[in-house]
mmJSON file of the N, C-alpha and C atoms, coordinates in Angstrom:
{"data_MODEL":{"atom_site":{
"group_PDB":["ATOM","ATOM","ATOM","ATOM","ATOM","ATOM","ATOM","ATOM","ATOM","ATOM","ATOM","ATOM","ATOM","ATOM","ATOM","ATOM","ATOM","ATOM","ATOM","ATOM","ATOM","ATOM","ATOM","ATOM","ATOM","ATOM","ATOM","ATOM","ATOM","ATOM","ATOM","ATOM","ATOM","ATOM","ATOM","ATOM","ATOM","ATOM","ATOM","ATOM","ATOM","ATOM","ATOM","ATOM","ATOM","ATOM","ATOM","ATOM","ATOM","ATOM","ATOM","ATOM","ATOM","ATOM","ATOM","ATOM","ATOM","ATOM","ATOM","ATOM","ATOM","ATOM","ATOM","ATOM","ATOM","ATOM","ATOM","ATOM","ATOM","ATOM","ATOM","ATOM","ATOM","ATOM","ATOM","ATOM","ATOM","ATOM","ATOM","ATOM","ATOM","ATOM","ATOM","ATOM","ATOM","ATOM","ATOM","ATOM","ATOM","ATOM","ATOM","ATOM","ATOM","ATOM","ATOM","ATOM","ATOM","ATOM","ATOM","ATOM","ATOM","ATOM","ATOM","ATOM","ATOM","ATOM","ATOM","ATOM","ATOM","ATOM","ATOM","ATOM","ATOM","ATOM","ATOM","ATOM","ATOM","ATOM","ATOM","ATOM","ATOM","ATOM","ATOM","ATOM","ATOM","ATOM","ATOM","ATOM","ATOM","ATOM","ATOM","ATOM","ATOM","ATOM","ATOM","ATOM","ATOM","ATOM","ATOM","ATOM","ATOM","ATOM","ATOM","ATOM","ATOM","ATOM","ATOM","ATOM","ATOM","ATOM","ATOM","ATOM","ATOM","ATOM","ATOM","ATOM","ATOM","ATOM","ATOM","ATOM","ATOM","ATOM","ATOM","ATOM","ATOM","ATOM","ATOM","ATOM","ATOM","ATOM","ATOM","ATOM","ATOM","ATOM","ATOM","ATOM","ATOM","ATOM","ATOM","ATOM","ATOM","ATOM","ATOM","ATOM","ATOM","ATOM","ATOM","ATOM","ATOM","ATOM","ATOM","ATOM","ATOM","ATOM","ATOM","ATOM","ATOM","ATOM","ATOM","ATOM","ATOM","ATOM","ATOM","ATOM","ATOM","ATOM","ATOM","ATOM","ATOM","ATOM","ATOM","ATOM","ATOM","ATOM","ATOM","ATOM","ATOM","ATOM","ATOM","ATOM","ATOM","ATOM","ATOM","ATOM","ATOM","ATOM","ATOM","ATOM","ATOM","ATOM","ATOM","ATOM","ATOM","ATOM","ATOM","ATOM","ATOM","ATOM","ATOM","ATOM","ATOM","ATOM","ATOM","ATOM","ATOM","ATOM"],
"id":[1,2,3,4,5,6,7,8,9,10,11,12,13,14,15,16,17,18,19,20,21,22,23,24,25,26,27,28,29,30,31,32,33,34,35,36,37,38,39,40,41,42,43,44,45,46,47,48,49,50,51,52,53,54,55,56,57,58,59,60,61,62,63,64,65,66,67,68,69,70,71,72,73,74,75,76,77,78,79,80,81,82,83,84,85,86,87,88,89,90,91,92,93,94,95,96,97,98,99,100,101,102,103,104,105,106,107,108,109,110,111,112,113,114,115,116,117,118,119,120,121,122,123,124,125,126,127,128,129,130,131,132,133,134,135,136,137,138,139,140,141,142,143,144,145,146,147,148,149,150,151,152,153,154,155,156,157,158,159,160,161,162,163,164,165,166,167,168,169,170,171,172,173,174,175,176,177,178,179,180,181,182,183,184,185,186,187,188,189,190,191,192,193,194,195,196,197,198,199,200,201,202,203,204,205,206,207,208,209,210,211,212,213,214,215,216,217,218,219,220,221,222,223,224,225,226,227,228,229,230,231,232,233,234,235,236,237,238,239,240,241,242,243,244,245,246],
"type_symbol":["N","C","C","N","C","C","N","C","C","N","C","C","N","C","C","N","C","C","N","C","C","N","C","C","N","C","C","N","C","C","N","C","C","N","C","C","N","C","C","N","C","C","N","C","C","N","C","C","N","C","C","N","C","C","N","C","C","N","C","C","N","C","C","N","C","C","N","C","C","N","C","C","N","C","C","N","C","C","N","C","C","N","C","C","N","C","C","N","C","C","N","C","C","N","C","C","N","C","C","N","C","C","N","C","C","N","C","C","N","C","C","N","C","C","N","C","C","N","C","C","N","C","C","N","C","C","N","C","C","N","C","C","N","C","C","N","C","C","N","C","C","N","C","C","N","C","C","N","C","C","N","C","C","N","C","C","N","C","C","N","C","C","N","C","C","N","C","C","N","C","C","N","C","C","N","C","C","N","C","C","N","C","C","N","C","C","N","C","C","N","C","C","N","C","C","N","C","C","N","C","C","N","C","C","N","C","C","N","C","C","N","C","C","N","C","C","N","C","C","N","C","C","N","C","C","N","C","C","N","C","C","N","C","C","N","C","C","N","C","C","N","C","C","N","C","C"],
"label_atom_id":["N","CA","C","N","CA","C","N","CA","C","N","CA","C","N","CA","C","N","CA","C","N","CA","C","N","CA","C","N","CA","C","N","CA","C","N","CA","C","N","CA","C","N","CA","C","N","CA","C","N","CA","C","N","CA","C","N","CA","C","N","CA","C","N","CA","C","N","CA","C","N","CA","C","N","CA","C","N","CA","C","N","CA","C","N","CA","C","N","CA","C","N","CA","C","N","CA","C","N","CA","C","N","CA","C","N","CA","C","N","CA","C","N","CA","C","N","CA","C","N","CA","C","N","CA","C","N","CA","C","N","CA","C","N","CA","C","N","CA","C","N","CA","C","N","CA","C","N","CA","C","N","CA","C","N","CA","C","N","CA","C","N","CA","C","N","CA","C","N","CA","C","N","CA","C","N","CA","C","N","CA","C","N","CA","C","N","CA","C","N","CA","C","N","CA","C","N","CA","C","N","CA","C","N","CA","C","N","CA","C","N","CA","C","N","CA","C","N","CA","C","N","CA","C","N","CA","C","N","CA","C","N","CA","C","N","CA","C","N","CA","C","N","CA","C","N","CA","C","N","CA","C","N","CA","C","N","CA","C","N","CA","C","N","CA","C","N","CA","C","N","CA","C","N","CA","C","N","CA","C","N","CA","C","N","CA","C"],
"label_alt_id":[null,null,null,null,null,null,null,null,null,null,null,null,null,null,null,null,null,null,null,null,null,null,null,null,null,null,null,null,null,null,null,null,null,null,null,null,null,null,null,null,null,null,null,null,null,null,null,null,null,null,null,null,null,null,null,null,null,null,null,null,null,null,null,null,null,null,null,null,null,null,null,null,null,null,null,null,null,null,null,null,null,null,null,null,null,null,null,null,null,null,null,null,null,null,null,null,null,null,null,null,null,null,null,null,null,null,null,null,null,null,null,null,null,null,null,null,null,null,null,null,null,null,null,null,null,null,null,null,null,null,null,null,null,null,null,null,null,null,null,null,null,null,null,null,null,null,null,null,null,null,null,null,null,null,null,null,null,null,null,null,null,null,null,null,null,null,null,null,null,null,null,null,null,null,null,null,null,null,null,null,null,null,null,null,null,null,null,null,null,null,null,null,null,null,null,null,null,null,null,null,null,null,null,null,null,null,null,null,null,null,null,null,null,null,null,null,null,null,null,null,null,null,null,null,null,null,null,null,null,null,null,null,null,null,null,null,null,null,null,null,null,null,null,null,null,null],
"label_comp_id":["MET","MET","MET","THR","THR","THR","LYS","LYS","LYS","ASN","ASN","ASN","LEU","LEU","LEU","ARG","ARG","ARG","LEU","LEU","LEU","VAL","VAL","VAL","LEU","LEU","LEU","PHE","PHE","PHE","MET","MET","MET","LEU","LEU","LEU","ALA","ALA","ALA","ALA","ALA","ALA","THR","THR","THR","VAL","VAL","VAL","PHE","PHE","PHE","ASN","ASN","ASN","ILE","ILE","ILE","ALA","ALA","ALA","ALA","ALA","ALA","THR","THR","THR","ALA","ALA","ALA","ILE","ILE","ILE","SER","SER","SER","PHE","PHE","PHE","ILE","ILE","ILE","ILE","ILE","ILE","LEU","LEU","LEU","MET","MET","MET","LEU","LEU","LEU","LEU","LEU","LEU","TYR","TYR","TYR","THR","THR","THR","ALA","ALA","ALA","LEU","LEU","LEU","LEU","LEU","LEU","VAL","VAL","VAL","PRO","PRO","PRO","HIS","HIS","HIS","MET","MET","MET","PRO","PRO","PRO","ALA","ALA","ALA","GLU","GLU","GLU","SER","SER","SER","ALA","ALA","ALA","PHE","PHE","PHE","PHE","PHE","PHE","GLY","GLY","GLY","LEU","LEU","LEU","PRO","PRO","PRO","LEU","LEU","LEU","LEU","LEU","LEU","PHE","PHE","PHE","THR","THR","THR","ALA","ALA","ALA","SER","SER","SER","ILE","ILE","ILE","ILE","ILE","ILE","LEU","LEU","LEU","SER","SER","SER","PHE","PHE","PHE","PHE","PHE","PHE","ALA","ALA","ALA","TYR","TYR","TYR","GLN","GLN","GLN","LYS","LYS","LYS","LEU","LEU","LEU","LEU","LEU","LEU","LYS","LYS","LYS","ARG","ARG","ARG","TYR","TYR","TYR","LEU","LEU","LEU","HIS","HIS","HIS","LYS","LYS","LYS","LEU","LEU","LEU","GLN","GLN","GLN","LEU","LEU","LEU","PRO","PRO","PRO","GLY","GLY","GLY","GLN","GLN","GLN","ASP","ASP","ASP"],
"label_asym_id":["A","A","A","A","A","A","A","A","A","A","A","A","A","A","A","A","A","A","A","A","A","A","A","A","A","A","A","A","A","A","A","A","A","A","A","A","A","A","A","A","A","A","A","A","A","A","A","A","A","A","A","A","A","A","A","A","A","A","A","A","A","A","A","A","A","A","A","A","A","A","A","A","A","A","A","A","A","A","A","A","A","A","A","A","A","A","A","A","A","A","A","A","A","A","A","A","A","A","A","A","A","A","A","A","A","A","A","A","A","A","A","A","A","A","A","A","A","A","A","A","A","A","A","A","A","A","A","A","A","A","A","A","A","A","A","A","A","A","A","A","A","A","A","A","A","A","A","A","A","A","A","A","A","A","A","A","A","A","A","A","A","A","A","A","A","A","A","A","A","A","A","A","A","A","A","A","A","A","A","A","A","A","A","A","A","A","A","A","A","A","A","A","A","A","A","A","A","A","A","A","A","A","A","A","A","A","A","A","A","A","A","A","A","A","A","A","A","A","A","A","A","A","A","A","A","A","A","A","A","A","A","A","A","A","A","A","A","A","A","A","A","A","A","A","A","A"],
"label_entity_id":["1","1","1","1","1","1","1","1","1","1","1","1","1","1","1","1","1","1","1","1","1","1","1","1","1","1","1","1","1","1","1","1","1","1","1","1","1","1","1","1","1","1","1","1","1","1","1","1","1","1","1","1","1","1","1","1","1","1","1","1","1","1","1","1","1","1","1","1","1","1","1","1","1","1","1","1","1","1","1","1","1","1","1","1","1","1","1","1","1","1","1","1","1","1","1","1","1","1","1","1","1","1","1","1","1","1","1","1","1","1","1","1","1","1","1","1","1","1","1","1","1","1","1","1","1","1","1","1","1","1","1","1","1","1","1","1","1","1","1","1","1","1","1","1","1","1","1","1","1","1","1","1","1","1","1","1","1","1","1","1","1","1","1","1","1","1","1","1","1","1","1","1","1","1","1","1","1","1","1","1","1","1","1","1","1","1","1","1","1","1","1","1","1","1","1","1","1","1","1","1","1","1","1","1","1","1","1","1","1","1","1","1","1","1","1","1","1","1","1","1","1","1","1","1","1","1","1","1","1","1","1","1","1","1","1","1","1","1","1","1","1","1","1","1","1","1"],
"label_seq_id":[1,1,1,2,2,2,3,3,3,4,4,4,5,5,5,6,6,6,7,7,7,8,8,8,9,9,9,10,10,10,11,11,11,12,12,12,13,13,13,14,14,14,15,15,15,16,16,16,17,17,17,18,18,18,19,19,19,20,20,20,21,21,21,22,22,22,23,23,23,24,24,24,25,25,25,26,26,26,27,27,27,28,28,28,29,29,29,30,30,30,31,31,31,32,32,32,33,33,33,34,34,34,35,35,35,36,36,36,37,37,37,38,38,38,39,39,39,40,40,40,41,41,41,42,42,42,43,43,43,44,44,44,45,45,45,46,46,46,47,47,47,48,48,48,49,49,49,50,50,50,51,51,51,52,52,52,53,53,53,54,54,54,55,55,55,56,56,56,57,57,57,58,58,58,59,59,59,60,60,60,61,61,61,62,62,62,63,63,63,64,64,64,65,65,65,66,66,66,67,67,67,68,68,68,69,69,69,70,70,70,71,71,71,72,72,72,73,73,73,74,74,74,75,75,75,76,76,76,77,77,77,78,78,78,79,79,79,80,80,80,81,81,81,82,82,82],
"pdbx_PDB_ins_code":[null,null,null,null,null,null,null,null,null,null,null,null,null,null,null,null,null,null,null,null,null,null,null,null,null,null,null,null,null,null,null,null,null,null,null,null,null,null,null,null,null,null,null,null,null,null,null,null,null,null,null,null,null,null,null,null,null,null,null,null,null,null,null,null,null,null,null,null,null,null,null,null,null,null,null,null,null,null,null,null,null,null,null,null,null,null,null,null,null,null,null,null,null,null,null,null,null,null,null,null,null,null,null,null,null,null,null,null,null,null,null,null,null,null,null,null,null,null,null,null,null,null,null,null,null,null,null,null,null,null,null,null,null,null,null,null,null,null,null,null,null,null,null,null,null,null,null,null,null,null,null,null,null,null,null,null,null,null,null,null,null,null,null,null,null,null,null,null,null,null,null,null,null,null,null,null,null,null,null,null,null,null,null,null,null,null,null,null,null,null,null,null,null,null,null,null,null,null,null,null,null,null,null,null,null,null,null,null,null,null,null,null,null,null,null,null,null,null,null,null,null,null,null,null,null,null,null,null,null,null,null,null,null,null,null,null,null,null,null,null,null,null,null,null,null,null],
"Cartn_x":[90.684,91.55,90.691,91.166,90.49,90.78,89.962,90.128,91.686,91.575,92.855,94.079,94.443,95.338,95.526,94.461,94.514,94.879,94.333,95.148,96.472,97.005,98.371,99.227,98.695,99.499,99.512,98.189,98.226,99.181,99.276,100.113,101.582,101.793,103.494,103.651,102.558,103.1,103.172,102.338,102.424,103.686,104.292,105.334,106.554,106.429,107.533,107.645,106.369,106.243,106.675,106.492,106.808,108.388,109.059,110.335,110.924,110.574,111.187,111.111,109.866,109.493,110.284,110.69,111.59,113.029,113.439,114.758,114.866,114.064,114.109,114.113,113.115,112.947,114.168,114.806,116.225,117.19,117.428,118.355,118.109,116.97,116.765,117.163,116.564,116.79,118.054,118.878,120.376,120.978,120.856,121.478,121.3,120.104,119.823,120.451,120.34,121.184,122.726,123.44,124.702,124.961,124.169,124.617,124.064,123.068,122.666,123.004,123.1,123.264,124.737,125.405,126.564,127.843,127.956,129.179,129.063,127.654,127.425,127.858,128.072,128.226,129.531,129.78,131.148,131.017,132.214,132.437,131.899,132.06,131.542,129.921,129.188,127.903,127.07,127.749,127.118,126.505,127.188,126.603,125.332,124.695,123.721,122.518,122.583,121.614,120.825,121.602,121.282,120.04,119.911,118.78,117.537,117.455,116.487,116.138,117.01,116.932,115.993,116.485,115.845,114.347,114.092,112.752,111.847,112.43,111.849,111.257,112.406,112.074,111.057,110.993,109.759,108.413,108.429,107.244,106.756,107.68,107.203,106.679,107.156,106.725,105.443,105.235,103.94,102.967,103.038,102.047,101.867,102.977,102.796,102.039,102.366,101.571,99.834,99.761,98.553,97.575,98.406,97.375,97.295,98.221,98.057,97.257,96.968,95.905,94.52,94.416,93.026,92.767,93.681,93.297,93.03,93.62,93.304,92.234,91.842,90.467,89.48,89.632,88.372,88.278,89.146,89.31,88.342,88.461,87.81,86.318,86.118,84.571,83.623,82.742,81.678,80.664,80.258,79.065,77.885,77.473,76.152,76.479,77.825,78.256,78.683,78.457,79.139,79.743],
"Cartn_y":[93.719,92.812,91.622,90.278,89.213,88.927,88.036,87.914,87.193,86.15,85.335,86.055,87.164,88.175,89.202,89.22,90.219,89.515,88.014,87.481,87.114,86.778,86.59,87.854,89.018,90.128,90.422,90.268,90.379,89.515,88.314,87.177,87.748,88.075,88.578,89.83,90.672,91.983,91.592,90.822,90.27,89.664,88.615,88.087,89.114,90.098,90.982,91.656,92.138,92.75,92.021,90.664,89.938,89.706,89.535,89.364,90.6,91.918,92.924,93.186,93.067,93.449,92.421,91.209,90.305,91.029,91.342,91.718,93.13,93.979,95.13,94.923,94.214,94.096,93.199,92.389,91.585,92.483,93.588,94.733,95.283,95.755,96.696,95.782,94.675,93.816,93.72,93.541,93.12,94.537,95.458,96.837,96.843,96.86,96.888,95.828,94.614,93.541,93.986,94.246,94.593,95.841,96.895,98.03,97.814,97.199,96.978,95.801,94.789,93.447,92.784,92.942,92.182,92.864,94.152,94.654,94.167,93.681,92.95,91.552,91.135,89.797,88.944,87.634,87.009,86.839,87.068,86.922,85.403,84.497,83.137,83.054,83.652,83.57,84.477,85.474,86.567,86.06,84.922,84.306,83.673,83.188,82.529,83.157,84.633,85.514,85.45,85.211,85.328,84.434,83.365,82.477,82.928,83.635,84.28,85.623,86.352,87.462,87.139,86.158,85.76,85.416,84.423,84.062,85.132,86.253,87.287,88.243,88.352,89.159,88.376,87.095,86.445,86.691,86.696,86.946,88.172,89.167,90.746,91.065,90.356,90.496,89.969,88.69,88.133,88.896,89.525,90.406,91.674,92.11,93.378,93.06,91.99,91.446,91.118,90.479,90.467,91.625,92.876,93.885,94.501,94.659,95.539,94.822,93.525,92.491,92.774,93.195,93.09,94.548,95.652,97.056,96.803,96.135,96.276,95.654,94.336,93.826,94.595,95.413,96.311,97.459,97.742,98.971,98.501,97.298,96.768,96.348,96.291,95.966,96.787,96.836,97.661,98.035,99.21,99.761,98.626,98.384,97.468,95.894,95.61,94.295,94.059,92.958,92.508,91.154],
"Cartn_z":[98.788,99.291,99.946,99.84,100.251,101.639,102.128,103.655,103.917,102.962,103.23,103.363,102.037,102.019,103.328,103.674,104.786,105.979,106.049,107.301,107.317,105.799,105.764,106.212,105.566,106.14,107.505,108.315,109.431,110.384,110.007,110.639,110.539,109.107,108.898,109.838,109.966,110.52,112.315,112.414,114.091,114.539,113.192,113.689,113.513,112.685,112.686,114.22,114.692,115.557,116.924,117.028,118.017,118.078,116.927,117.064,117.207,116.837,117.066,118.76,119.116,120.749,121.5,121.042,121.935,121.884,120.857,120.794,121.275,121.487,122.192,123.528,124.123,125.284,126.266,125.244,125.611,125.74,124.617,124.845,126.037,126.56,127.491,128.925,128.809,129.951,130.163,129.164,129.505,129.656,129.255,129.695,131.175,131.529,132.891,133.972,133.212,134.109,134.301,133.211,133.239,134.013,134.093,134.961,136.5,136.493,138.017,138.758,138.141,138.88,138.616,137.401,137.258,137.98,138.135,139.315,140.465,141.022,142.396,142.429,141.403,141.469,140.849,141.503,140.948,139.489,138.883,137.64,137.039,137.986,137.098,137.278,138.052,138.023,137.314,136.514,135.9,134.426,134.214,132.773,132.963,134.145,134.238,134.463,134.279,134.067,132.586,131.691,130.149,129.952,130.31,129.961,130.873,131.697,132.452,131.935,131.323,130.61,129.41,128.669,127.3,127.377,128.548,128.87,129.209,130.067,130.57,129.389,128.394,127.135,126.191,126.314,125.469,125.951,127.537,128.436,128.153,128.047,127.697,126.276,125.436,124.264,124.112,124.727,124.62,125.267,126.372,126.985,126.236,125.485,124.551,123.221,122.857,121.671,122.166,123.12,123.553,123.748,124.429,124.512,123.452,122.54,120.981,120.395,120.43,119.755,120.192,121.275,121.897,121.399,121.529,121.144,119.666,118.691,117.317,117.212,117.724,117.274,118.129,119.318,119.733,118.54,117.979,117.21,115.769,115.292,114.309,114.364,115.548,116.101,115.365,114.591,114.135,115.101,114.904,116.087,116.084,117.186,117.258,117.242,117.343,117.359,118.75,119.183,120.685,120.615],
"occupancy":[1.0,1.0,1.0,1.0,1.0,1.0,1.0,1.0,1.0,1.0,1.0,1.0,1.0,1.0,1.0,1.0,1.0,1.0,1.0,1.0,1.0,1.0,1.0,1.0,1.0,1.0,1.0,1.0,1.0,1.0,1.0,1.0,1.0,1.0,1.0,1.0,1.0,1.0,1.0,1.0,1.0,1.0,1.0,1.0,1.0,1.0,1.0,1.0,1.0,1.0,1.0,1.0,1.0,1.0,1.0,1.0,1.0,1.0,1.0,1.0,1.0,1.0,1.0,1.0,1.0,1.0,1.0,1.0,1.0,1.0,1.0,1.0,1.0,1.0,1.0,1.0,1.0,1.0,1.0,1.0,1.0,1.0,1.0,1.0,1.0,1.0,1.0,1.0,1.0,1.0,1.0,1.0,1.0,1.0,1.0,1.0,1.0,1.0,1.0,1.0,1.0,1.0,1.0,1.0,1.0,1.0,1.0,1.0,1.0,1.0,1.0,1.0,1.0,1.0,1.0,1.0,1.0,1.0,1.0,1.0,1.0,1.0,1.0,1.0,1.0,1.0,1.0,1.0,1.0,1.0,1.0,1.0,1.0,1.0,1.0,1.0,1.0,1.0,1.0,1.0,1.0,1.0,1.0,1.0,1.0,1.0,1.0,1.0,1.0,1.0,1.0,1.0,1.0,1.0,1.0,1.0,1.0,1.0,1.0,1.0,1.0,1.0,1.0,1.0,1.0,1.0,1.0,1.0,1.0,1.0,1.0,1.0,1.0,1.0,1.0,1.0,1.0,1.0,1.0,1.0,1.0,1.0,1.0,1.0,1.0,1.0,1.0,1.0,1.0,1.0,1.0,1.0,1.0,1.0,1.0,1.0,1.0,1.0,1.0,1.0,1.0,1.0,1.0,1.0,1.0,1.0,1.0,1.0,1.0,1.0,1.0,1.0,1.0,1.0,1.0,1.0,1.0,1.0,1.0,1.0,1.0,1.0,1.0,1.0,1.0,1.0,1.0,1.0,1.0,1.0,1.0,1.0,1.0,1.0,1.0,1.0,1.0,1.0,1.0,1.0,1.0,1.0,1.0,1.0,1.0,1.0],
"B_iso_or_equiv":[0.0,0.0,0.0,0.0,0.0,0.0,0.0,0.0,0.0,0.0,0.0,0.0,0.0,0.0,0.0,0.0,0.0,0.0,0.0,0.0,0.0,0.0,0.0,0.0,0.0,0.0,0.0,0.0,0.0,0.0,0.0,0.0,0.0,0.0,0.0,0.0,0.0,0.0,0.0,0.0,0.0,0.0,0.0,0.0,0.0,0.0,0.0,0.0,0.0,0.0,0.0,0.0,0.0,0.0,0.0,0.0,0.0,0.0,0.0,0.0,0.0,0.0,0.0,0.0,0.0,0.0,0.0,0.0,0.0,0.0,0.0,0.0,0.0,0.0,0.0,0.0,0.0,0.0,0.0,0.0,0.0,0.0,0.0,0.0,0.0,0.0,0.0,0.0,0.0,0.0,0.0,0.0,0.0,0.0,0.0,0.0,0.0,0.0,0.0,0.0,0.0,0.0,0.0,0.0,0.0,0.0,0.0,0.0,0.0,0.0,0.0,0.0,0.0,0.0,0.0,0.0,0.0,0.0,0.0,0.0,0.0,0.0,0.0,0.0,0.0,0.0,0.0,0.0,0.0,0.0,0.0,0.0,0.0,0.0,0.0,0.0,0.0,0.0,0.0,0.0,0.0,0.0,0.0,0.0,0.0,0.0,0.0,0.0,0.0,0.0,0.0,0.0,0.0,0.0,0.0,0.0,0.0,0.0,0.0,0.0,0.0,0.0,0.0,0.0,0.0,0.0,0.0,0.0,0.0,0.0,0.0,0.0,0.0,0.0,0.0,0.0,0.0,0.0,0.0,0.0,0.0,0.0,0.0,0.0,0.0,0.0,0.0,0.0,0.0,0.0,0.0,0.0,0.0,0.0,0.0,0.0,0.0,0.0,0.0,0.0,0.0,0.0,0.0,0.0,0.0,0.0,0.0,0.0,0.0,0.0,0.0,0.0,0.0,0.0,0.0,0.0,0.0,0.0,0.0,0.0,0.0,0.0,0.0,0.0,0.0,0.0,0.0,0.0,0.0,0.0,0.0,0.0,0.0,0.0,0.0,0.0,0.0,0.0,0.0,0.0,0.0,0.0,0.0,0.0,0.0,0.0],
"pdbx_formal_charge":[null,null,null,null,null,null,null,null,null,null,null,null,null,null,null,null,null,null,null,null,null,null,null,null,null,null,null,null,null,null,null,null,null,null,null,null,null,null,null,null,null,null,null,null,null,null,null,null,null,null,null,null,null,null,null,null,null,null,null,null,null,null,null,null,null,null,null,null,null,null,null,null,null,null,null,null,null,null,null,null,null,null,null,null,null,null,null,null,null,null,null,null,null,null,null,null,null,null,null,null,null,null,null,null,null,null,null,null,null,null,null,null,null,null,null,null,null,null,null,null,null,null,null,null,null,null,null,null,null,null,null,null,null,null,null,null,null,null,null,null,null,null,null,null,null,null,null,null,null,null,null,null,null,null,null,null,null,null,null,null,null,null,null,null,null,null,null,null,null,null,null,null,null,null,null,null,null,null,null,null,null,null,null,null,null,null,null,null,null,null,null,null,null,null,null,null,null,null,null,null,null,null,null,null,null,null,null,null,null,null,null,null,null,null,null,null,null,null,null,null,null,null,null,null,null,null,null,null,null,null,null,null,null,null,null,null,null,null,null,null,null,null,null,null,null,null],
"auth_seq_id":[1,1,1,2,2,2,3,3,3,4,4,4,5,5,5,6,6,6,7,7,7,8,8,8,9,9,9,10,10,10,11,11,11,12,12,12,13,13,13,14,14,14,15,15,15,16,16,16,17,17,17,18,18,18,19,19,19,20,20,20,21,21,21,22,22,22,23,23,23,24,24,24,25,25,25,26,26,26,27,27,27,28,28,28,29,29,29,30,30,30,31,31,31,32,32,32,33,33,33,34,34,34,35,35,35,36,36,36,37,37,37,38,38,38,39,39,39,40,40,40,41,41,41,42,42,42,43,43,43,44,44,44,45,45,45,46,46,46,47,47,47,48,48,48,49,49,49,50,50,50,51,51,51,52,52,52,53,53,53,54,54,54,55,55,55,56,56,56,57,57,57,58,58,58,59,59,59,60,60,60,61,61,61,62,62,62,63,63,63,64,64,64,65,65,65,66,66,66,67,67,67,68,68,68,69,69,69,70,70,70,71,71,71,72,72,72,73,73,73,74,74,74,75,75,75,76,76,76,77,77,77,78,78,78,79,79,79,80,80,80,81,81,81,82,82,82],
"auth_comp_id":["MET","MET","MET","THR","THR","THR","LYS","LYS","LYS","ASN","ASN","ASN","LEU","LEU","LEU","ARG","ARG","ARG","LEU","LEU","LEU","VAL","VAL","VAL","LEU","LEU","LEU","PHE","PHE","PHE","MET","MET","MET","LEU","LEU","LEU","ALA","ALA","ALA","ALA","ALA","ALA","THR","THR","THR","VAL","VAL","VAL","PHE","PHE","PHE","ASN","ASN","ASN","ILE","ILE","ILE","ALA","ALA","ALA","ALA","ALA","ALA","THR","THR","THR","ALA","ALA","ALA","ILE","ILE","ILE","SER","SER","SER","PHE","PHE","PHE","ILE","ILE","ILE","ILE","ILE","ILE","LEU","LEU","LEU","MET","MET","MET","LEU","LEU","LEU","LEU","LEU","LEU","TYR","TYR","TYR","THR","THR","THR","ALA","ALA","ALA","LEU","LEU","LEU","LEU","LEU","LEU","VAL","VAL","VAL","PRO","PRO","PRO","HIS","HIS","HIS","MET","MET","MET","PRO","PRO","PRO","ALA","ALA","ALA","GLU","GLU","GLU","SER","SER","SER","ALA","ALA","ALA","PHE","PHE","PHE","PHE","PHE","PHE","GLY","GLY","GLY","LEU","LEU","LEU","PRO","PRO","PRO","LEU","LEU","LEU","LEU","LEU","LEU","PHE","PHE","PHE","THR","THR","THR","ALA","ALA","ALA","SER","SER","SER","ILE","ILE","ILE","ILE","ILE","ILE","LEU","LEU","LEU","SER","SER","SER","PHE","PHE","PHE","PHE","PHE","PHE","ALA","ALA","ALA","TYR","TYR","TYR","GLN","GLN","GLN","LYS","LYS","LYS","LEU","LEU","LEU","LEU","LEU","LEU","LYS","LYS","LYS","ARG","ARG","ARG","TYR","TYR","TYR","LEU","LEU","LEU","HIS","HIS","HIS","LYS","LYS","LYS","LEU","LEU","LEU","GLN","GLN","GLN","LEU","LEU","LEU","PRO","PRO","PRO","GLY","GLY","GLY","GLN","GLN","GLN","ASP","ASP","ASP"],
"auth_asym_id":["A","A","A","A","A","A","A","A","A","A","A","A","A","A","A","A","A","A","A","A","A","A","A","A","A","A","A","A","A","A","A","A","A","A","A","A","A","A","A","A","A","A","A","A","A","A","A","A","A","A","A","A","A","A","A","A","A","A","A","A","A","A","A","A","A","A","A","A","A","A","A","A","A","A","A","A","A","A","A","A","A","A","A","A","A","A","A","A","A","A","A","A","A","A","A","A","A","A","A","A","A","A","A","A","A","A","A","A","A","A","A","A","A","A","A","A","A","A","A","A","A","A","A","A","A","A","A","A","A","A","A","A","A","A","A","A","A","A","A","A","A","A","A","A","A","A","A","A","A","A","A","A","A","A","A","A","A","A","A","A","A","A","A","A","A","A","A","A","A","A","A","A","A","A","A","A","A","A","A","A","A","A","A","A","A","A","A","A","A","A","A","A","A","A","A","A","A","A","A","A","A","A","A","A","A","A","A","A","A","A","A","A","A","A","A","A","A","A","A","A","A","A","A","A","A","A","A","A","A","A","A","A","A","A","A","A","A","A","A","A","A","A","A","A","A","A"],
"auth_atom_id":["N","CA","C","N","CA","C","N","CA","C","N","CA","C","N","CA","C","N","CA","C","N","CA","C","N","CA","C","N","CA","C","N","CA","C","N","CA","C","N","CA","C","N","CA","C","N","CA","C","N","CA","C","N","CA","C","N","CA","C","N","CA","C","N","CA","C","N","CA","C","N","CA","C","N","CA","C","N","CA","C","N","CA","C","N","CA","C","N","CA","C","N","CA","C","N","CA","C","N","CA","C","N","CA","C","N","CA","C","N","CA","C","N","CA","C","N","CA","C","N","CA","C","N","CA","C","N","CA","C","N","CA","C","N","CA","C","N","CA","C","N","CA","C","N","CA","C","N","CA","C","N","CA","C","N","CA","C","N","CA","C","N","CA","C","N","CA","C","N","CA","C","N","CA","C","N","CA","C","N","CA","C","N","CA","C","N","CA","C","N","CA","C","N","CA","C","N","CA","C","N","CA","C","N","CA","C","N","CA","C","N","CA","C","N","CA","C","N","CA","C","N","CA","C","N","CA","C","N","CA","C","N","CA","C","N","CA","C","N","CA","C","N","CA","C","N","CA","C","N","CA","C","N","CA","C","N","CA","C","N","CA","C","N","CA","C","N","CA","C","N","CA","C","N","CA","C","N","CA","C","N","CA","C","N","CA","C"],
"pdbx_PDB_model_num":[1,1,1,1,1,1,1,1,1,1,1,1,1,1,1,1,1,1,1,1,1,1,1,1,1,1,1,1,1,1,1,1,1,1,1,1,1,1,1,1,1,1,1,1,1,1,1,1,1,1,1,1,1,1,1,1,1,1,1,1,1,1,1,1,1,1,1,1,1,1,1,1,1,1,1,1,1,1,1,1,1,1,1,1,1,1,1,1,1,1,1,1,1,1,1,1,1,1,1,1,1,1,1,1,1,1,1,1,1,1,1,1,1,1,1,1,1,1,1,1,1,1,1,1,1,1,1,1,1,1,1,1,1,1,1,1,1,1,1,1,1,1,1,1,1,1,1,1,1,1,1,1,1,1,1,1,1,1,1,1,1,1,1,1,1,1,1,1,1,1,1,1,1,1,1,1,1,1,1,1,1,1,1,1,1,1,1,1,1,1,1,1,1,1,1,1,1,1,1,1,1,1,1,1,1,1,1,1,1,1,1,1,1,1,1,1,1,1,1,1,1,1,1,1,1,1,1,1,1,1,1,1,1,1,1,1,1,1,1,1,1,1,1,1,1,1]
}}}
């Protein structure tokens, strides 16, 4: 496998992972939001939490991607290289 093909496959896998991590974290945050906060809020103001949840899910997926990328790159390092 050439370097370019490996890079393309890695970028595709990273993109799929990032989209999936964002979707999963958004669903989890939405479930927590609706179970814990929405019952105690007025109906008119409950809608304003959605942009915050979406932004938080993007940030969480970014940190998860960054952590996994560091772990993956550390695993690829050959012995004797710094």
